[in-house]
C-alpha positions as semicolon CSV with decimal commas, in nm:
position;residue;x (nm);y (nm);z (nm)
1;X;6,561;11,641;12,143
2;X;6,402;11,916;11,946
3;X;6,037;12,028;11,955
4;X;5,850;12,314;11,790
5;X;5,607;12,518;11,992
6;X;5,336;12,711;11,828
7;X;5,179;13,020;11,994
8;X;4,825;13,142;11,952
9;X;4,596;13,437;12,049
10;X;4,697;13,631;12,363
11;X;5,025;13,432;12,409
12;X;5,135;13,513;12,058
13;X;5,043;13,884;12,115
14;X;5,237;13,916;12,430
15;X;5,562;13,746;12,325
16;X;5,559;13,878;11,977
17;X;5,610;13,544;11,800
18;X;5,408;13,264;11,647
19;X;5,649;12,987;11,691
20;X;5,982;12,873;11,838
21;X;6,213;12,581;11,844
22;X;6,328;12,422;12,171
23;X;6,600;12,173;12,270
24;X;6,458;11,964;12,554
25;X;6,572;11,671;12,758
26;X;6,430;11,317;12,699
27;X;6,130;11,239;12,918
28;X;6,020;11,613;12,932
29;X;5,652;11,633;13,012
30;X;5,417;11,899;12,896
31;X;5,408;12,020;13,258
32;X;5,787;12,077;13,255
33;X;5,774;12,254;12,926
34;X;5,509;12,485;13,063
35;X;5,757;12,564;13,353
36;X;6,035;12,639;13,097
37;X;5,793;12,875;12,910
38;X;5,690;13,045;13,244
39;X;6,053;13,108;13,331
40;X;6,136;13,237;12,986
41;X;5,827;13,450;12,947
42;X;5,694;13,558;13,287
43;X;5,448;13,791;13,116
44;X;5,240;13,489;13,010
45;X;5,264;13,297;13,335
46;X;4,893;13,352;13,428
47;X;4,770;13,262;13,078
48;X;4,966;12,931;13,077
49;X;4,779;12,822;13,392
50;X;4,453;12,774;13,195
51;X;4,582;12,696;12,851
52;X;4,500;12,390;12,636
53;X;4,792;12,199;12,487
54;X;4,780;11,997;12,164
55;X;5,064;11,776;12,053
56;X;5,070;11,695;11,682
57;X;4,708;11,831;11,652
58;X;4,576;11,612;11,945
59;X;4,497;11,753;12,292
60;X;4,717;11,604;12,559
61;X;4,730;11,585;12,934
62;X;5,007;11,773;13,116
63;X;5,172;11,448;13,221
64;X;5,224;11,355;12,847
65;X;5,595;11,292;12,771
66;X;5,714;11,475;12,463
67;X;5,902;11,305;12,182
68;X;6,161;11,429;11,934
69;X;6,013;11,645;11,656
70;X;5,667;11,690;11,840
71;X;5,481;12,004;11,750
72;X;5,323;12,157;12,054
73;X;5,038;12,413;12,027
74;X;4,977;12,645;12,321
75;X;4,615;12,743;12,300
76;X;4,494;12,996;12,546
77;X;4,134;13,035;12,650
78;X;3,943;13,261;12,409
79;X;3,685;13,504;12,540
80;X;3,404;13,646;12,328
81;X;3,028;13,634;12,294
């Protein structure tokens, strides 16, 4: 199955891309996708520990099972004041 991953903020800055297509197995959870991303991009491993995940513009739990053509947004914590 294919999914699209959108990157924002510090994640986007570190990996130098705003989105990417992935071919994943059926029954892949968000948790497993995060492991795939941590393995591919070790420089964002710490950021991914505290990130919010939205699938098709709705926040989802890490146990959520991804579906074909889902759009997954990786939204890291934002600091400011």
